[in-house]
Backbone as CSV, one residue per row, in Angstrom:
resi,resn,N_x,N_y,N_z,CA_x,CA_y,CA_z,C_x,C_y,C_z
1,UNK,40.204,2.204,-11.543,41.115,1.718,-10.990,40.584,1.688,-9.254
2,UNK,40.471,2.884,-8.709,40.143,2.588,-7.490,38.672,1.678,-7.124
3,UNK,37.724,2.248,-7.885,36.323,1.179,-8.306,36.841,-0.256,-7.910
4,UNK,36.889,-0.337,-9.870,37.378,-1.899,-9.502,37.844,-2.757,-7.908
5,UNK,39.159,-2.322,-7.393,39.232,-3.163,-6.538,38.655,-2.938,-5.185
6,UNK,37.821,-2.174,-4.707,36.968,-2.033,-3.765,35.581,-3.257,-4.047
7,UNK,35.347,-2.955,-5.314,34.747,-4.069,-5.750,34.531,-5.506,-5.609
8,UNK,36.282,-5.740,-5.978,36.433,-6.983,-5.964,37.015,-7.364,-4.128
9,UNK,37.031,-6.310,-3.945,37.482,-6.520,-1.507,35.360,-6.518,-1.477
10,UNK,34.604,-6.108,-1.183,33.210,-6.740,-1.272,33.183,-7.645,-1.837
11,UNK,33.314,-7.472,-2.722,33.556,-9.678,-3.431,33.841,-10.232,-2.267
12,UNK,34.960,-10.205,-1.750,36.286,-11.503,-1.126,35.385,-11.839,0.051
13,UNK,35.142,-10.358,0.283,34.349,-10.435,1.715,32.823,-10.794,2.202
14,UNK,32.283,-10.916,0.501,30.914,-11.763,0.313,31.075,-13.400,0.560
15,UNK,32.126,-13.547,0.029,32.714,-15.012,-0.273,33.158,-15.498,0.744
16,UNK,33.754,-15.059,1.730,34.472,-14.826,3.082,33.451,-15.796,4.256
17,UNK,32.237,-14.579,4.078,31.126,-15.021,5.128,30.509,-16.127,4.394
18,UNK,30.115,-15.743,3.019,29.335,-16.931,3.051,29.849,-18.849,3.165
19,UNK,31.541,-18.430,2.690,32.390,-20.195,3.201,31.992,-20.402,4.597
20,UNK,32.309,-18.888,5.167,31.880,-19.564,6.605,30.693,-19.929,7.068
21,UNK,29.538,-19.627,6.584,28.342,-20.557,7.097,28.176,-21.663,5.708
22,UNK,28.741,-21.986,5.149,28.857,-23.186,4.632,29.519,-24.385,5.131
23,UNK,28.900,-25.159,5.256,28.734,-27.060,5.996,29.489,-28.206,5.036
24,UNK,30.786,-28.151,4.673,31.266,-29.024,4.038,31.104,-30.290,5.038
25,UNK,30.641,-30.909,3.395,30.067,-32.322,3.759,31.518,-33.599,3.230
26,UNK,31.706,-35.092,3.887,32.401,-36.157,3.653,31.871,-36.544,2.279
27,UNK,33.224,-36.411,1.640,32.605,-36.540,0.186,33.434,-35.066,-0.827
28,UNK,33.001,-33.937,-0.053,32.506,-32.853,-0.909,34.313,-32.752,-1.631
29,UNK,34.359,-31.987,-2.822,35.465,-31.552,-3.612,35.491,-29.471,-3.115
30,UNK,36.728,-29.483,-2.066,36.895,-28.313,-1.925,37.996,-27.423,-2.463
31,UNK,37.775,-26.438,-2.406,38.962,-25.632,-2.792,39.369,-24.215,-1.911
32,UNK,40.564,-23.920,-1.883,40.930,-23.329,-1.708,41.132,-22.015,-2.381
33,UNK,41.668,-20.321,-2.600,42.780,-19.505,-3.208,43.633,-19.507,-3.059
34,UNK,44.625,-19.172,-3.515,46.355,-19.246,-3.307,46.363,-17.695,-4.189
35,UNK,47.572,-17.274,-4.310,47.531,-15.972,-5.031,47.472,-16.310,-6.460
36,UNK,47.728,-17.103,-6.544,48.415,-17.248,-8.120,46.913,-18.721,-8.702
37,UNK,47.180,-19.291,-8.285,46.207,-20.308,-8.231,45.009,-20.814,-7.391
38,UNK,43.809,-21.953,-7.363,43.210,-22.535,-6.759,44.151,-23.836,-6.238
39,UNK,43.725,-24.346,-5.301,43.907,-25.303,-4.530,42.789,-26.321,-3.982
40,UNK,42.713,-28.023,-4.805,41.418,-28.337,-4.822,41.681,-29.533,-3.515
41,UNK,40.883,-30.319,-3.187,41.095,-31.635,-2.329,39.996,-32.307,-2.334
42,UNK,39.599,-33.132,-1.143,38.334,-34.149,-1.001,38.172,-34.161,0.641
43,UNK,37.055,-33.204,1.156,36.964,-33.618,2.289,36.545,-34.965,3.025
44,UNK,36.292,-34.989,4.094,36.028,-36.481,4.115,36.030,-36.074,6.048
45,UNK,34.743,-37.034,6.587,34.015,-36.663,7.688,34.942,-36.651,9.151
46,UNK,35.917,-37.428,8.382,36.696,-37.135,10.431,37.303,-35.050,10.318
47,UNK,37.308,-34.339,9.471,37.451,-33.302,9.597,39.006,-33.085,8.758
48,UNK,39.346,-34.195,7.968,40.475,-34.079,7.057,40.192,-33.984,5.550
49,UNK,41.684,-34.194,5.015,41.097,-33.258,3.345,42.754,-34.352,3.016
50,UNK,42.203,-34.925,1.786,42.977,-35.823,0.660,43.254,-34.639,-0.377
51,UNK,44.694,-34.760,-0.379,45.363,-33.494,-1.603,46.642,-33.714,-1.366
52,UNK,46.967,-33.301,-2.749,48.226,-32.654,-2.828,48.882,-31.826,-2.094
53,UNK,50.330,-32.162,-1.066,50.684,-31.667,-0.460,52.509,-31.816,-0.119
54,UNK,53.021,-30.882,0.723,54.585,-31.285,1.118,54.448,-32.872,1.411
55,UNK,55.766,-33.772,0.889,55.606,-35.137,1.515,56.272,-34.416,3.171
56,UNK,55.925,-35.691,4.217,56.723,-35.517,5.099,58.118,-35.600,5.152
57,UNK,58.971,-35.941,4.272,60.217,-36.283,4.051,60.587,-36.008,3.112
58,UNK,61.471,-34.658,2.932,61.299,-34.513,1.190,61.110,-33.504,0.842
59,UNK,61.607,-32.692,-0.788,60.478,-31.562,-1.250,59.475,-31.954,-1.848
60,UNK,59.340,-33.341,-2.448,58.233,-33.943,-2.857,57.268,-33.430,-2.611
61,UNK,56.163,-33.364,-3.506,54.644,-33.363,-3.410,54.016,-34.424,-3.665
62,UNK,53.257,-35.175,-2.701,52.279,-36.018,-3.003,51.484,-36.529,-2.140
63,UNK,50.227,-36.942,-2.405,48.933,-37.288,-1.919,49.037,-38.090,-0.672
64,UNK,48.349,-36.839,0.200,48.321,-37.116,1.735,46.962,-36.812,2.314
65,UNK,46.493,-37.138,3.750,45.948,-36.557,4.340,45.673,-35.575,5.673
66,UNK,45.837,-34.230,5.515,45.684,-33.716,6.889,44.573,-33.209,7.217
67,UNK,44.789,-32.322,8.455,43.909,-31.587,8.499,43.164,-30.170,7.998
68,UNK,42.373,-29.844,8.143,41.828,-28.860,7.344,42.963,-27.783,7.441
69,UNK,42.886,-27.511,8.311,44.287,-25.802,8.588,44.832,-26.197,7.694
70,UNK,45.984,-27.556,7.987,46.640,-27.490,6.968,46.897,-27.333,5.305
71,UNK,45.188,-27.674,5.009,44.752,-27.622,3.633,44.783,-25.819,3.242
72,UNK,44.045,-25.832,3.991,44.197,-24.182,3.757,45.119,-23.345,4.079
73,UNK,46.061,-23.464,4.663,47.205,-22.766,4.789,47.498,-21.312,4.822
74,UNK,46.184,-21.259,5.856,46.177,-19.591,5.965,45.223,-18.727,5.545
75,UNK,44.635,-19.525,4.930,43.619,-18.976,4.040,42.205,-18.875,5.291
76,UNK,41.548,-17.824,4.634,40.312,-17.801,5.610,38.805,-18.355,5.053
77,UNK,39.521,-18.948,3.356,38.120,-19.384,2.641,38.102,-20.100,1.965
78,UNK,36.824,-20.725,1.845,37.524,-21.782,1.157,35.974,-22.082,0.028
79,UNK,36.194,-22.917,-0.642,34.330,-23.204,-1.569,34.637,-24.389,-1.742
80,UNK,33.054,-24.653,-2.036,32.871,-26.330,-2.530,32.570,-26.513,-4.150
81,UNK,33.030,-27.371,-4.504,32.274,-27.933,-6.141,31.032,-28.488,-6.009
82,UNK,30.059,-28.140,-6.141,28.749,-28.600,-5.638,28.545,-29.487,-7.238
83,UNK,28.797,-30.839,-6.726,28.283,-31.798,-7.983,27.506,-32.365,-6.945
84,UNK,26.442,-32.734,-7.326,25.260,-32.974,-7.063,24.918,-34.314,-7.662
85,UNK,25.433,-35.168,-6.446,24.976,-37.125,-6.828,23.701,-37.152,-7.112
86,UNK,22.905,-36.315,-7.151,21.009,-36.726,-8.052,21.309,-35.848,-9.314
87,UNK,21.545,-34.871,-8.948,21.487,-34.028,-10.168,22.771,-33.179,-10.516
88,UNK,23.826,-34.329,-11.249,24.943,-33.298,-11.413,25.047,-32.018,-12.194
89,UNK,24.023,-32.567,-13.430,24.728,-31.272,-14.477,23.560,-29.914,-13.916
90,UNK,22.629,-30.058,-13.296,22.513,-28.616,-12.690,22.821,-28.447,-11.664
91,UNK,23.932,-28.881,-11.092,24.491,-28.456,-9.643,25.670,-27.597,-9.785
92,UNK,26.388,-28.276,-10.641,27.796,-28.119,-10.782,28.045,-26.462,-11.135
93,UNK,29.276,-26.183,-10.899,29.655,-25.425,-11.629,29.660,-25.423,-13.192
94,UNK,29.517,-24.345,-14.068,29.145,-24.017,-15.149,30.532,-24.788,-15.982
95,UNK,31.989,-24.395,-15.035,32.930,-25.240,-15.550,33.482,-26.475,-15.967
96,UNK,32.352,-27.170,-15.258,32.626,-28.541,-15.306,31.288,-29.409,-15.590
97,UNK,30.264,-28.587,-16.356,29.137,-29.361,-16.826,29.596,-29.905,-18.040
98,UNK,30.441,-30.085,-18.645,31.041,-30.424,-20.022,31.987,-31.500,-19.676
99,UNK,32.541,-32.049,-17.706,33.295,-33.086,-17.683,32.134,-34.047,-17.336
100,UNK,31.085,-33.275,-16.475,29.959,-34.292,-15.834,28.926,-34.793,-16.968
101,UNK,29.165,-34.370,-18.542,28.197,-35.271,-19.393,28.762,-36.326,-19.951
102,UNK,30.189,-36.500,-19.453,31.089,-37.953,-19.640,31.227,-38.936,-19.301
103,UNK,30.688,-38.313,-17.799,30.910,-39.442,-17.066,30.191,-38.850,-15.370
104,UNK,30.152,-40.391,-15.007,28.791,-39.789,-13.612,29.507,-39.092,-12.842
105,UNK,29.034,-38.837,-11.908,29.631,-38.493,-10.672,29.218,-39.299,-9.332
106,UNK,30.268,-40.076,-9.052,30.293,-41.072,-7.379,29.759,-40.864,-6.663
107,UNK,29.350,-40.892,-5.350,29.062,-41.040,-4.204,29.883,-40.572,-3.410
108,UNK,29.396,-39.552,-2.042,30.488,-39.435,-1.185,31.774,-40.459,-1.068
109,UNK,31.009,-41.617,-0.430,31.704,-42.673,0.012,32.777,-43.476,-1.157
110,UNK,32.060,-43.229,-2.279,33.412,-43.759,-3.063,34.312,-42.462,-3.540
111,UNK,33.438,-41.521,-3.531,34.700,-40.616,-4.015,35.508,-40.200,-2.730
112,UNK,35.739,-40.354,-1.387,36.131,-40.729,-0.108,37.292,-41.944,-0.599
113,UNK,36.657,-43.110,-1.131,37.283,-44.408,-1.371,38.741,-44.126,-2.209
114,UNK,38.024,-43.503,-3.777,39.133,-43.351,-4.545,40.090,-42.235,-3.817
115,UNK,39.946,-41.256,-3.431,41.189,-40.739,-2.746,42.105,-41.243,-1.989
116,UNK,40.967,-41.901,-1.416,42.259,-43.055,0.136,43.270,-43.657,-1.084
117,UNK,42.258,-43.849,-1.823,43.210,-45.420,-2.971,44.577,-44.302,-3.702
118,UNK,44.899,-43.518,-3.309,45.797,-43.064,-3.809,46.897,-42.193,-3.142
119,UNK,46.552,-41.949,-1.883,46.679,-41.363,-0.459,48.682,-41.963,-1.226
120,UNK,49.877,-41.311,-0.830,51.057,-41.713,-0.900,51.856,-41.402,-2.029
121,UNK,50.460,-41.179,-2.851,51.147,-41.061,-4.438,52.163,-39.887,-4.672
122,UNK,52.789,-39.758,-5.510,54.200,-38.822,-5.590,53.965,-38.896,-7.546
123,UNK,53.122,-38.751,-8.015,52.921,-38.341,-9.425,52.782,-36.927,-9.939
124,UNK,53.057,-35.961,-8.957,52.393,-34.509,-9.152,53.045,-34.139,-10.619
125,UNK,52.236,-33.435,-11.411,52.914,-32.617,-12.458,52.385,-31.571,-12.591
126,UNK,52.267,-30.217,-13.003,51.509,-29.149,-12.801,51.026,-29.261,-14.482
127,UNK,51.222,-29.502,-15.269,50.202,-30.089,-16.423,49.122,-31.172,-16.375
128,UNK,49.631,-31.727,-16.355,48.773,-33.396,-16.176,48.689,-34.250,-15.142
129,UNK,48.510,-33.890,-13.573,48.326,-34.535,-12.758,48.945,-33.647,-11.663
130,UNK,47.637,-32.473,-11.331,47.649,-31.232,-10.047,46.720,-32.114,-9.267
131,UNK,46.737,-30.802,-8.194,45.703,-31.106,-6.998,44.171,-31.190,-7.646
132,UNK,44.032,-29.946,-8.684,42.814,-30.150,-9.580,42.090,-31.417,-10.136
133,UNK,43.150,-31.614,-10.554,42.816,-33.503,-11.739,42.692,-34.236,-10.364
134,UNK,43.278,-34.043,-9.593,43.186,-35.183,-8.811,41.532,-35.289,-7.402
135,UNK,41.220,-34.175,-7.406,40.070,-34.403,-6.788,38.846,-34.378,-7.782
136,UNK,38.853,-33.638,-9.116,37.820,-33.794,-9.948,37.914,-35.166,-10.702
137,UNK,39.122,-35.667,-10.896,38.954,-37.192,-10.618,38.752,-38.281,-9.989
138,UNK,38.377,-38.267,-8.469,37.798,-38.574,-7.562,36.752,-38.390,-7.401
139,UNK,35.915,-37.508,-8.001,34.222,-36.972,-8.287,33.446,-37.477,-9.439
140,UNK,34.671,-37.829,-10.584,34.154,-38.037,-11.641,34.128,-39.213,-12.286
141,UNK,35.789,-39.568,-11.931,36.453,-40.308,-12.982,37.561,-39.698,-14.107
142,UNK,37.569,-38.392,-13.924,37.554,-37.655,-15.158,39.046,-36.382,-14.743
143,UNK,40.077,-37.119,-14.899,41.459,-36.288,-14.559,41.443,-34.709,-15.413
144,UNK,40.633,-34.026,-15.045,40.910,-32.688,-15.384,40.837,-31.522,-14.718
145,UNK,41.776,-30.803,-15.442,42.072,-28.788,-14.647,42.084,-27.885,-15.500
146,UNK,40.306,-27.566,-14.866,40.117,-26.316,-15.753,41.218,-25.120,-15.744
147,UNK,42.027,-25.303,-14.692,43.216,-23.796,-14.218,44.198,-24.375,-15.373
148,UNK,44.644,-25.702,-15.630,45.480,-25.944,-16.710,44.605,-25.428,-18.043
149,UNK,44.169,-25.728,-18.864,42.913,-25.329,-20.059,43.273,-24.151,-20.098
150,UNK,42.306,-23.294,-18.849,42.568,-21.603,-19.289,43.884,-20.708,-19.596
151,UNK,44.458,-21.785,-18.711,46.094,-21.000,-19.304,46.030,-21.805,-20.471
152,UNK,46.285,-22.598,-20.910,47.293,-23.531,-21.838,46.669,-22.250,-23.560
153,UNK,45.028,-22.007,-23.040,44.251,-21.352,-24.284,45.281,-20.128,-24.125
154,UNK,45.840,-19.423,-22.879,46.268,-18.207,-23.498,47.801,-18.089,-23.915
155,UNK,48.808,-19.436,-23.606,49.584,-19.936,-24.506,50.295,-18.923,-25.473
156,UNK,49.215,-19.566,-26.848,49.475,-19.016,-28.104,49.846,-17.306,-28.236
157,UNK,48.798,-16.754,-27.387,48.520,-15.070,-27.494,49.762,-14.594,-26.692
158,UNK,50.444,-15.460,-25.674,51.767,-15.120,-25.158,52.674,-15.384,-25.982
159,UNK,53.089,-16.012,-26.758,54.079,-16.361,-27.413,53.285,-15.287,-28.329
160,UNK,53.184,-15.018,-29.047,52.444,-13.730,-30.069,53.561,-13.098,-29.864
161,UNK,52.645,-12.508,-28.539,53.673,-11.419,-28.385,55.308,-11.322,-27.478
162,UNK,55.537,-12.565,-28.046,57.311,-12.566,-27.362,57.540,-12.856,-26.322
163,UNK,56.616,-13.054,-25.416,56.655,-12.746,-24.118,57.484,-14.517,-23.424
164,UNK,56.717,-15.452,-23.913,56.807,-16.331,-23.446,57.513,-17.731,-24.453
165,UNK,58.436,-17.974,-25.006,58.465,-19.270,-25.327,58.569,-20.918,-24.964
166,UNK,57.624,-21.093,-25.349,57.027,-22.725,-24.660,57.248,-23.446,-26.187
167,UNK,58.006,-24.739,-25.440,58.338,-25.998,-26.533,57.621,-27.091,-25.819
168,UNK,57.156,-27.665,-26.803,56.310,-28.606,-26.397,56.620,-29.958,-27.474
169,UNK,56.434,-31.056,-26.202,56.978,-32.320,-27.459,56.039,-33.372,-27.146
170,UNK,54.994,-33.729,-27.681,54.065,-35.132,-27.638,54.311,-36.411,-27.900
């Protein structure tokens, strides 16, 4: 138990150091780890991030452009999804290579234009239209969330144990 926590601590320190040395570029899909999920957005050259966040008025989530500090929400680390515009399958994270086989990767300029076109949208849905769906759609044209897919794979196992009863309608 102690050893696994220590290894995780060292790994997190390594990621923190690595993320501080990375330079975020216009059109990058970036993310930050929160307690139980990763939060995603699209970085713009003016030091802003377009992402789902709380609306200025009310408690609804909406797509807004905010400063990077607001996006990080107190975190000291971030990650960049490496979708190389020229060679997307080689450089993309393994979990997104299937996405890229289905669709092209948009240029940084087009990625930001796509993100800007949805500013003000208040259609957040944890399962079908969350921050990851949004950011990946901006880059690839496919609305997909690896986090949701991973969770849904575990739902039958959880239900089988009687811990969670989930009713779904299609």
